[in-house]
LUMPA-374892 format. One record per residue (C-alpha): residue number from 1; residue in three letters; x, y, z. Coordinates in nm, 3 decimals. Example, Ala and Ser with C-alpha at 12.3 -4.5 7.8 and 13.67 -1.06 7.14 Angstrom:
BEGIN
<r k="1" r="ALA" east="1.230" north="-0.450" up="0.780"/>
<r k="2" r="SER" east="1.367" north="-0.106" up="0.714"/>
***
This chain:
BEGIN
<r k="1" r="MET" east="0.596" north="-1.897" up="-7.729"/>
<r k="2" r="LYS" east="0.471" north="-1.621" up="-7.495"/>
<r k="3" r="GLY" east="0.579" north="-1.352" up="-7.739"/>
<r k="4" r="GLN" east="0.331" north="-1.485" up="-7.994"/>
<r k="5" r="TYR" east="0.033" north="-1.399" up="-7.774"/>
<r k="6" r="LYS" east="-0.118" north="-1.113" up="-7.582"/>
<r k="7" r="VAL" east="-0.420" north="-1.112" up="-7.351"/>
<r k="8" r="ILE" east="-0.720" north="-0.911" up="-7.467"/>
<r k="9" r="VAL" east="-1.081" north="-0.865" up="-7.357"/>
<r k="10" r="ASP" east="-1.300" north="-1.067" up="-7.589"/>
<r k="11" r="PRO" east="-1.508" north="-0.809" up="-7.778"/>
<r k="12" r="ARG" east="-1.823" north="-1.021" up="-7.772"/>
<r k="13" r="TRP" east="-1.820" north="-1.202" up="-7.439"/>
<r k="14" r="GLY" east="-1.619" north="-0.971" up="-7.213"/>
<r k="15" r="TYR" east="-1.378" north="-1.219" up="-7.052"/>
<r k="16" r="ARG" east="-1.003" north="-1.202" up="-7.117"/>
<r k="17" r="ARG" east="-0.846" north="-1.445" up="-7.361"/>
<r k="18" r="LEU" east="-0.534" north="-1.507" up="-7.563"/>
<r k="19" r="ASP" east="-0.495" north="-1.329" up="-7.893"/>
<r k="20" r="PRO" east="-0.448" north="-1.483" up="-8.138"/>
<r k="21" r="LEU" east="-0.617" north="-1.802" up="-8.028"/>
<r k="22" r="PRO" east="-0.384" north="-2.104" up="-8.048"/>
<r k="23" r="THR" east="-0.474" north="-2.355" up="-8.314"/>
<r k="24" r="ALA" east="-0.611" north="-2.699" up="-8.233"/>
<r k="25" r="GLU" east="-0.288" north="-2.845" up="-8.373"/>
<r k="26" r="GLU" east="-0.072" north="-2.630" up="-8.143"/>
<r k="27" r="LEU" east="-0.277" north="-2.734" up="-7.842"/>
<r k="28" r="ASP" east="-0.261" north="-3.101" up="-7.936"/>
<r k="29" r="ARG" east="0.118" north="-3.082" up="-7.972"/>
<r k="30" r="PHE" east="0.150" north="-2.900" up="-7.639"/>
<r k="31" r="TYR" east="-0.055" north="-3.158" up="-7.450"/>
<r k="32" r="ARG" east="0.135" north="-3.445" up="-7.611"/>
<r k="33" r="GLU" east="0.486" north="-3.304" up="-7.571"/>
<r k="34" r="GLN" east="0.492" north="-3.066" up="-7.275"/>
<r k="35" r="TYR" east="0.184" north="-3.070" up="-7.054"/>
<r k="36" r="TYR" east="0.256" north="-3.372" up="-6.838"/>
<r k="37" r="ASP" east="0.615" north="-3.264" up="-6.777"/>
<r k="38" r="LEU" east="0.481" north="-2.929" up="-6.653"/>
<r k="39" r="LEU" east="0.219" north="-3.112" up="-6.447"/>
<r k="40" r="ALA" east="0.480" north="-3.331" up="-6.279"/>
<r k="41" r="ALA" east="0.698" north="-3.027" up="-6.205"/>
<r k="42" r="GLY" east="0.410" north="-2.842" up="-6.039"/>
<r k="43" r="GLY" east="0.361" north="-2.591" up="-6.319"/>
<r k="44" r="ARG" east="0.006" north="-2.696" up="-6.404"/>
<r k="45" r="ALA" east="-0.306" north="-2.836" up="-6.229"/>
<r k="46" r="PRO" east="-0.161" north="-2.882" up="-5.878"/>
<r k="47" r="GLU" east="-0.474" north="-3.057" up="-5.745"/>
<r k="48" r="LEU" east="-0.459" north="-3.316" up="-6.023"/>
<r k="49" r="ARG" east="-0.085" north="-3.366" up="-5.972"/>
<r k="50" r="ARG" east="-0.129" north="-3.431" up="-5.602"/>
<r k="51" r="LEU" east="-0.417" north="-3.674" up="-5.664"/>
<r k="52" r="MET" east="-0.226" north="-3.868" up="-5.927"/>
<r k="53" r="GLN" east="0.091" north="-3.894" up="-5.718"/>
<r k="54" r="GLY" east="-0.075" north="-4.138" up="-5.482"/>
<r k="55" r="GLY" east="0.032" north="-4.206" up="-5.128"/>
<r k="56" r="GLU" east="-0.019" north="-3.983" up="-4.826"/>
<r k="57" r="GLU" east="-0.027" north="-3.658" up="-5.025"/>
<r k="58" r="ALA" east="-0.309" north="-3.788" up="-5.247"/>
<r k="59" r="GLN" east="-0.507" north="-3.907" up="-4.944"/>
<r k="60" r="LEU" east="-0.479" north="-3.565" up="-4.779"/>
<r k="61" r="GLU" east="-0.587" north="-3.399" up="-5.103"/>
<r k="62" r="LEU" east="-0.889" north="-3.629" up="-5.131"/>
<r k="63" r="LEU" east="-0.983" north="-3.560" up="-4.767"/>
<r k="64" r="TRP" east="-0.953" north="-3.184" up="-4.819"/>
<r k="65" r="LEU" east="-1.151" north="-3.175" up="-5.145"/>
<r k="66" r="SER" east="-1.422" north="-3.406" up="-5.011"/>
<r k="67" r="LYS" east="-1.473" north="-3.178" up="-4.711"/>
<r k="68" r="THR" east="-1.459" north="-2.848" up="-4.900"/>
<r k="69" r="THR" east="-1.511" north="-2.789" up="-5.273"/>
<r k="70" r="TRP" east="-1.658" north="-3.126" up="-5.362"/>
<r k="71" r="ARG" east="-1.886" north="-3.124" up="-5.058"/>
<r k="72" r="ASP" east="-2.005" north="-2.773" up="-5.143"/>
<r k="73" r="ILE" east="-2.092" north="-2.884" up="-5.496"/>
<r k="74" r="ARG" east="-2.273" north="-3.198" up="-5.383"/>
<r k="75" r="ASP" east="-2.466" north="-3.021" up="-5.108"/>
<r k="76" r="VAL" east="-2.584" north="-2.740" up="-5.338"/>
<r k="77" r="LEU" east="-2.688" north="-2.988" up="-5.606"/>
<r k="78" r="ASP" east="-2.863" north="-3.212" up="-5.352"/>
<r k="79" r="GLN" east="-3.056" north="-2.912" up="-5.225"/>
<r k="80" r="HIS" east="-3.173" north="-2.818" up="-5.573"/>
<r k="81" r="MET" east="-3.254" north="-3.179" up="-5.664"/>
<r k="82" r="SER" east="-3.413" north="-3.285" up="-5.334"/>
<r k="83" r="HIS" east="-3.733" north="-3.385" up="-5.518"/>
<r k="84" r="LYS" east="-3.548" north="-3.628" up="-5.745"/>
<r k="85" r="GLN" east="-3.522" north="-3.995" up="-5.656"/>
<r k="86" r="GLU" east="-3.256" north="-4.054" up="-5.923"/>
<r k="87" r="ARG" east="-2.994" north="-3.788" up="-5.987"/>
<r k="88" r="TRP" east="-2.773" north="-3.787" up="-6.294"/>
<r k="89" r="LEU" east="-2.451" north="-3.587" up="-6.330"/>
<r k="90" r="LEU" east="-2.248" north="-3.517" up="-6.643"/>
<r k="91" r="ASP" east="-1.889" north="-3.428" up="-6.550"/>
<r k="92" r="VAL" east="-1.726" north="-3.259" up="-6.850"/>
<r k="93" r="GLY" east="-1.350" north="-3.303" up="-6.841"/>
<r k="94" r="CYS" east="-1.381" north="-3.567" up="-6.571"/>
<r k="95" r="GLY" east="-1.010" north="-3.655" up="-6.576"/>
<r k="96" r="PRO" east="-0.928" north="-3.968" up="-6.374"/>
<r k="97" r="GLY" east="-1.270" north="-3.958" up="-6.208"/>
<r k="98" r="HIS" east="-1.199" north="-3.881" up="-5.843"/>
<r k="99" r="PHE" east="-1.475" north="-3.620" up="-5.824"/>
<r k="100" r="GLY" east="-1.714" north="-3.850" up="-6.010"/>
<r k="101" r="GLN" east="-1.641" north="-4.128" up="-5.763"/>
<r k="102" r="TYR" east="-1.715" north="-3.889" up="-5.476"/>
<r k="103" r="MET" east="-2.050" north="-3.800" up="-5.633"/>
<r k="104" r="GLN" east="-2.130" north="-4.168" up="-5.683"/>
<r k="105" r="GLU" east="-2.070" north="-4.226" up="-5.313"/>
<r k="106" r="GLY" east="-2.334" north="-3.958" up="-5.251"/>
<r k="107" r="GLY" east="-2.593" north="-4.144" up="-5.456"/>
<r k="108" r="TRP" east="-2.548" north="-3.975" up="-5.795"/>
<r k="109" r="HIS" east="-2.527" north="-4.158" up="-6.126"/>
<r k="110" r="VAL" east="-2.222" north="-4.017" up="-6.303"/>
<r k="111" r="VAL" east="-2.131" north="-3.994" up="-6.670"/>
<r k="112" r="GLY" east="-1.807" north="-3.831" up="-6.780"/>
<r k="113" r="ILE" east="-1.652" north="-3.675" up="-7.088"/>
<r k="114" r="GLU" east="-1.274" north="-3.704" up="-7.109"/>
<r k="115" r="PRO" east="-1.054" north="-3.695" up="-7.421"/>
<r k="116" r="SER" east="-0.742" north="-3.828" up="-7.242"/>
<r k="117" r="THR" east="-0.736" north="-4.205" up="-7.291"/>
<r k="118" r="ASP" east="-0.527" north="-4.275" up="-6.980"/>
<r k="119" r="ALA" east="-0.738" north="-4.056" up="-6.752"/>
<r k="120" r="ALA" east="-1.063" north="-4.198" up="-6.894"/>
<r k="121" r="GLU" east="-0.950" north="-4.554" up="-6.820"/>
<r k="122" r="ILE" east="-0.893" north="-4.465" up="-6.455"/>
<r k="123" r="ALA" east="-1.238" north="-4.306" up="-6.438"/>
<r k="124" r="ARG" east="-1.394" north="-4.615" up="-6.593"/>
<r k="125" r="SER" east="-1.232" north="-4.826" up="-6.322"/>
<r k="126" r="PHE" east="-1.461" north="-4.641" up="-6.078"/>
<r k="127" r="GLY" east="-1.764" north="-4.756" up="-6.277"/>
<r k="128" r="ILE" east="-1.814" north="-4.423" up="-6.456"/>
<r k="129" r="LEU" east="-1.938" north="-4.430" up="-6.814"/>
<r k="130" r="VAL" east="-1.695" north="-4.202" up="-7.000"/>
<r k="131" r="TYR" east="-1.739" north="-4.057" up="-7.349"/>
<r k="132" r="ASP" east="-1.433" north="-3.926" up="-7.531"/>
<r k="133" r="SER" east="-1.600" north="-3.612" up="-7.667"/>
<r k="134" r="VAL" east="-1.906" north="-3.391" up="-7.636"/>
<r k="135" r="GLU" east="-2.011" north="-3.505" up="-7.982"/>
<r k="136" r="GLN" east="-2.006" north="-3.870" up="-7.878"/>
<r k="137" r="CYS" east="-2.208" north="-3.789" up="-7.567"/>
<r k="138" r="LEU" east="-2.465" north="-3.592" up="-7.766"/>
<r k="139" r="ASP" east="-2.493" north="-3.880" up="-8.013"/>
<r k="140" r="GLN" east="-2.503" north="-4.172" up="-7.769"/>
<r k="141" r="ALA" east="-2.639" north="-4.051" up="-7.435"/>
<r k="142" r="LYS" east="-3.000" north="-4.159" up="-7.394"/>
<r k="143" r="ARG" east="-3.089" north="-3.905" up="-7.128"/>
<r k="144" r="ARG" east="-3.061" north="-3.549" up="-7.006"/>
<r k="145" r="PHE" east="-2.877" north="-3.466" up="-6.688"/>
<r k="146" r="ASP" east="-2.982" north="-3.303" up="-6.361"/>
<r k="147" r="ALA" east="-2.642" north="-3.137" up="-6.325"/>
<r k="148" r="VAL" east="-2.343" north="-3.066" up="-6.546"/>
<r k="149" r="THR" east="-2.003" north="-2.982" up="-6.399"/>
<r k="150" r="PHE" east="-1.712" north="-2.800" up="-6.563"/>
<r k="151" r="LEU" east="-1.435" north="-2.808" up="-6.304"/>
<r k="152" r="ASN" east="-1.135" north="-2.617" up="-6.440"/>
<r k="153" r="VAL" east="-1.236" north="-2.675" up="-6.801"/>
<r k="154" r="LEU" east="-1.362" north="-2.347" up="-6.952"/>
<r k="155" r="GLU" east="-1.022" north="-2.180" up="-6.925"/>
<r k="156" r="HIS" east="-0.880" north="-2.447" up="-7.159"/>
<r k="157" r="VAL" east="-1.127" north="-2.453" up="-7.449"/>
<r k="158" r="LEU" east="-1.112" north="-2.254" up="-7.771"/>
<r k="159" r="ASP" east="-1.483" north="-2.167" up="-7.779"/>
<r k="160" r="PRO" east="-1.647" north="-2.189" up="-7.435"/>
<r k="161" r="ALA" east="-1.974" north="-2.034" up="-7.558"/>
<r k="162" r="ASN" east="-2.019" north="-2.299" up="-7.825"/>
<r k="163" r="LEU" east="-1.933" north="-2.571" up="-7.573"/>
<r k="164" r="LEU" east="-2.195" north="-2.451" up="-7.324"/>
<r k="165" r="GLU" east="-2.457" north="-2.414" up="-7.596"/>
<r k="166" r="ARG" east="-2.402" north="-2.775" up="-7.705"/>
<r k="167" r="ILE" east="-2.402" north="-2.903" up="-7.346"/>
<r k="168" r="ARG" east="-2.730" north="-2.721" up="-7.281"/>
<r k="169" r="LEU" east="-2.893" north="-2.973" up="-7.517"/>
<r k="170" r="LEU" east="-2.819" north="-3.234" up="-7.248"/>
<r k="171" r="MET" east="-2.979" north="-3.034" up="-6.965"/>
<r k="172" r="GLU" east="-3.333" north="-3.012" up="-6.835"/>
<r k="173" r="LYS" east="-3.505" north="-2.678" up="-6.767"/>
<r k="174" r="GLU" east="-3.430" north="-2.717" up="-6.395"/>
<r k="175" r="SER" east="-3.080" north="-2.863" up="-6.432"/>
<r k="176" r="ILE" east="-2.787" north="-2.694" up="-6.260"/>
<r k="177" r="LEU" east="-2.465" north="-2.596" up="-6.435"/>
<r k="178" r="VAL" east="-2.154" north="-2.584" up="-6.215"/>
<r k="179" r="CYS" east="-1.850" north="-2.392" up="-6.340"/>
<r k="180" r="ARG" east="-1.521" north="-2.366" up="-6.157"/>
<r k="181" r="VAL" east="-1.247" north="-2.153" up="-6.314"/>
<r k="182" r="PRO" east="-0.939" north="-1.971" up="-6.184"/>
<r k="183" r="ASN" east="-1.019" north="-1.619" up="-6.062"/>
<r k="184" r="ASP" east="-0.764" north="-1.439" up="-6.276"/>
<r k="185" r="PHE" east="-0.669" north="-1.072" up="-6.290"/>
<r k="186" r="SER" east="-0.825" north="-1.035" up="-5.944"/>
<r k="187" r="ALA" east="-0.750" north="-0.728" up="-5.733"/>
<r k="188" r="ILE" east="-0.526" north="-0.925" up="-5.494"/>
<r k="189" r="GLN" east="-0.339" north="-1.092" up="-5.781"/>
<r k="190" r="GLU" east="-0.263" north="-0.761" up="-5.945"/>
<r k="191" r="CYS" east="-0.170" north="-0.603" up="-5.610"/>
<r k="192" r="ALA" east="0.078" north="-0.886" up="-5.543"/>
<r k="193" r="ALA" east="0.224" north="-0.864" up="-5.893"/>
<r k="194" r="ASP" east="0.273" north="-0.490" up="-5.852"/>
<r k="195" r="LYS" east="0.429" north="-0.517" up="-5.506"/>
<r k="196" r="LEU" east="0.672" north="-0.792" up="-5.605"/>
<r k="197" r="GLY" east="0.744" north="-0.661" up="-5.953"/>
<r k="198" r="LEU" east="0.635" north="-0.988" up="-6.114"/>
<r k="199" r="GLU" east="0.490" north="-1.055" up="-6.455"/>
<r k="200" r="PRO" east="0.140" north="-1.211" up="-6.438"/>
<r k="201" r="TRP" east="0.236" north="-1.566" up="-6.340"/>
<r k="202" r="TRP" east="-0.122" north="-1.689" up="-6.379"/>
<r k="203" r="ILE" east="-0.101" north="-1.654" up="-6.758"/>
<r k="204" r="ALA" east="-0.026" north="-2.009" up="-6.875"/>
<r k="205" r="ILE" east="0.033" north="-2.025" up="-7.249"/>
<r k="206" r="PRO" east="-0.102" north="-2.192" up="-7.457"/>
<r k="207" r="ASP" east="-0.331" north="-2.414" up="-7.249"/>
<r k="208" r="HIS" east="-0.496" north="-2.141" up="-7.041"/>
<r k="209" r="ILE" east="-0.676" north="-1.970" up="-7.325"/>
<r k="210" r="ASN" east="-0.950" north="-1.787" up="-7.132"/>
<r k="211" r="TYR" east="-0.916" north="-1.580" up="-6.813"/>
<r k="212" r="PHE" east="-1.232" north="-1.531" up="-6.610"/>
<r k="213" r="ASN" east="-1.313" north="-1.359" up="-6.285"/>
<r k="214" r="PHE" east="-1.645" north="-1.352" up="-6.100"/>
<r k="215" r="GLU" east="-1.774" north="-1.050" up="-6.289"/>
<r k="216" r="SER" east="-1.686" north="-1.174" up="-6.636"/>
<r k="217" r="LEU" east="-1.799" north="-1.533" up="-6.568"/>
<r k="218" r="VAL" east="-2.140" north="-1.425" up="-6.440"/>
<r k="219" r="ARG" east="-2.184" north="-1.185" up="-6.731"/>
<r k="220" r="PHE" east="-2.081" north="-1.458" up="-6.976"/>
<r k="221" r="LEU" east="-2.332" north="-1.706" up="-6.832"/>
<r k="222" r="GLU" east="-2.609" north="-1.447" up="-6.834"/>
<r k="223" r="GLN" east="-2.536" north="-1.368" up="-7.199"/>
<r k="224" r="LEU" east="-2.589" north="-1.739" up="-7.267"/>
<r k="225" r="ASN" east="-2.926" north="-1.718" up="-7.087"/>
<r k="226" r="PHE" east="-2.823" north="-1.882" up="-6.759"/>
<r k="227" r="GLU" east="-2.929" north="-1.750" up="-6.420"/>
<r k="228" r="VAL" east="-2.673" north="-1.765" up="-6.139"/>
<r k="229" r="VAL" east="-2.814" north="-1.919" up="-5.819"/>
<r k="230" r="GLU" east="-2.504" north="-1.953" up="-5.595"/>
<r k="231" r="MET" east="-2.138" north="-1.850" up="-5.588"/>
<r k="232" r="PHE" east="-1.838" north="-1.931" up="-5.371"/>
<r k="233" r="GLY" east="-1.487" north="-1.793" up="-5.370"/>
<r k="234" r="ASP" east="-1.212" north="-1.981" up="-5.193"/>
<r k="235" r="PHE" east="-0.885" north="-1.905" up="-5.019"/>
<r k="236" r="PRO" east="-0.704" north="-1.619" up="-5.200"/>
<r k="237" r="MET" east="-0.364" north="-1.783" up="-5.233"/>
<r k="238" r="GLU" east="-0.207" north="-1.454" up="-5.343"/>
<r k="239" r="MET" east="-0.238" north="-1.336" up="-4.983"/>
<r k="240" r="PHE" east="0.067" north="-1.549" up="-4.910"/>
<r k="241" r="LEU" east="0.265" north="-1.338" up="-5.155"/>
<r k="242" r="LEU" east="0.160" north="-1.025" up="-4.967"/>
<r k="243" r="PHE" east="0.266" north="-1.197" up="-4.641"/>
<r k="244" r="GLY" east="0.613" north="-1.247" up="-4.792"/>
<r k="245" r="ASP" east="0.581" north="-1.616" up="-4.884"/>
<r k="246" r="VAL" east="0.683" north="-1.587" up="-5.249"/>
<r k="247" r="TYR" east="0.571" north="-1.918" up="-5.395"/>
<r k="248" r="VAL" east="0.590" north="-1.806" up="-5.759"/>
<r k="249" r="GLY" east="0.869" north="-2.011" up="-5.913"/>
<r k="250" r="ASN" east="0.932" north="-2.192" up="-5.583"/>
<r k="251" r="PRO" east="0.735" north="-2.519" up="-5.556"/>
<r k="252" r="GLU" east="0.862" north="-2.591" up="-5.203"/>
<r k="253" r="ILE" east="0.718" north="-2.266" up="-5.067"/>
<r k="254" r="GLY" east="0.406" north="-2.329" up="-5.276"/>
<r k="255" r="SER" east="0.360" north="-2.667" up="-5.108"/>
<r k="256" r="GLN" east="0.394" north="-2.510" up="-4.762"/>
<r k="257" r="CYS" east="0.136" north="-2.244" up="-4.850"/>
<r k="258" r="HIS" east="-0.104" north="-2.509" up="-4.977"/>
<r k="259" r="LYS" east="-0.074" north="-2.706" up="-4.653"/>
<r k="260" r="LYS" east="-0.154" north="-2.392" up="-4.453"/>
<r k="261" r="ARG" east="-0.458" north="-2.327" up="-4.671"/>
<r k="262" r="VAL" east="-0.578" north="-2.687" up="-4.622"/>
<r k="263" r="ALA" east="-0.531" north="-2.665" up="-4.245"/>
<r k="264" r="PHE" east="-0.727" north="-2.338" up="-4.235"/>
<r k="265" r="GLU" east="-1.020" north="-2.470" up="-4.437"/>
<r k="266" r="LEU" east="-1.042" north="-2.802" up="-4.254"/>
<r k="267" r="SER" east="-1.043" north="-2.620" up="-3.920"/>
<r k="268" r="LEU" east="-1.352" north="-2.410" up="-3.995"/>
<r k="269" r="PRO" east="-1.708" north="-2.530" up="-3.945"/>
<r k="270" r="VAL" east="-1.861" north="-2.590" up="-4.288"/>
<r k="271" r="GLU" east="-2.115" north="-2.308" up="-4.275"/>
<r k="272" r="VAL" east="-1.861" north="-2.059" up="-4.141"/>
<r k="273" r="ARG" east="-1.633" north="-2.138" up="-4.435"/>
<r k="274" r="ARG" east="-1.919" north="-2.123" up="-4.684"/>
<r k="275" r="ASN" east="-2.049" north="-1.790" up="-4.556"/>
<r k="276" r="LEU" east="-1.696" north="-1.648" up="-4.568"/>
<r k="277" r="TYR" east="-1.646" north="-1.768" up="-4.924"/>
<r k="278" r="ARG" east="-1.986" north="-1.640" up="-5.034"/>
<r k="279" r="CYS" east="-1.873" north="-1.297" up="-4.914"/>
<r k="280" r="PHE" east="-1.546" north="-1.342" up="-5.103"/>
<r k="281" r="ALA" east="-1.739" north="-1.422" up="-5.422"/>
<r k="282" r="LYS" east="-1.952" north="-1.108" up="-5.388"/>
<r k="283" r="ASN" east="-1.632" north="-0.905" up="-5.363"/>
<r k="284" r="GLY" east="-1.444" north="-1.083" up="-5.642"/>
<r k="285" r="LEU" east="-1.201" north="-1.259" up="-5.406"/>
<r k="286" r="GLY" east="-1.058" north="-1.609" up="-5.399"/>
<r k="287" r="ARG" east="-0.815" north="-1.810" up="-5.610"/>
<r k="288" r="ASP" east="-1.106" north="-1.978" up="-5.789"/>
<r k="289" r="CYS" east="-1.461" north="-1.893" up="-5.889"/>
<r k="290" r="LEU" east="-1.727" north="-2.157" up="-5.820"/>
<r k="291" r="VAL" east="-2.056" north="-2.060" up="-5.981"/>
<r k="292" r="PHE" east="-2.388" north="-2.247" up="-5.998"/>
<r k="293" r="ALA" east="-2.642" north="-2.150" up="-6.263"/>
<r k="294" r="ARG" east="-2.960" north="-2.282" up="-6.423"/>
<r k="295" r="PRO" east="-3.119" north="-2.219" up="-6.761"/>
<r k="296" r="ALA" east="-3.311" north="-1.893" up="-6.726"/>
<r k="297" r="SER" east="-3.686" north="-1.929" up="-6.757"/>
<r k="298" r="SER" east="-3.894" north="-1.674" up="-6.944"/>
<r k="299" r="GLU" east="-4.006" north="-1.496" up="-6.628"/>
<r k="300" r="HIS" east="-3.642" north="-1.423" up="-6.541"/>
<r k="301" r="LEU" east="-3.562" north="-1.261" up="-6.878"/>
***
């Protein structure tokens, strides 16, 4: 299948994407027939795989996420919504709802959008109202939301601009948009690929359609009339490759590297880690981009 596609810079939006775009039918067949086998084998969505495995590994993953990425998101949103007595979050692509449950524990009302029936049922067991599509949410939701989260979603969709434009109809003027995407084609990634003589392992066909980095994600959001208010990088996992820990194609080494990353992040005081990762974001570093933005007001245009 890889031979059918190449990666180009989108001529309108400036981020990298597959060319040609896969069809909706091809994506549906992939998710039905291959995706969950790849997930179980560690070839896709490692955070989700660890959470869904259950047991001690899932508990450690929940502890780590709740003290790092999820806490960062909740703290930034709480700061921006400190004047609100009730806070409503729309989590697009909510999956089985672990992040939504975490936000509920922090006092947020959470609504999700999730097309996977099995994942949506798990999320509903946490008391989250889950719509199966953006269209259903637009049609049935009786409110706008103080925050909208896209956690590892935009890389998977055929038309991210159209998706964000539709979701904006569910936001207030002061609402915060949170986007987390893989930081792909980063300087460290390309350095590691060159040193090890590897093909770009971060290209995941056909489900990873779009390939953002900090520069292209910020530019994309600004083109859609959003104003970025905060950014975090995270641990640049490709550093392990430069250390000699070649985890590409070796899940056991990958698991060891992940545990080291978790130990590092849990050992740092929160503000030390955040300040470090803010610096990473400014320099385009980190395995993932975490960007907070709000609809731009006229005085910012």
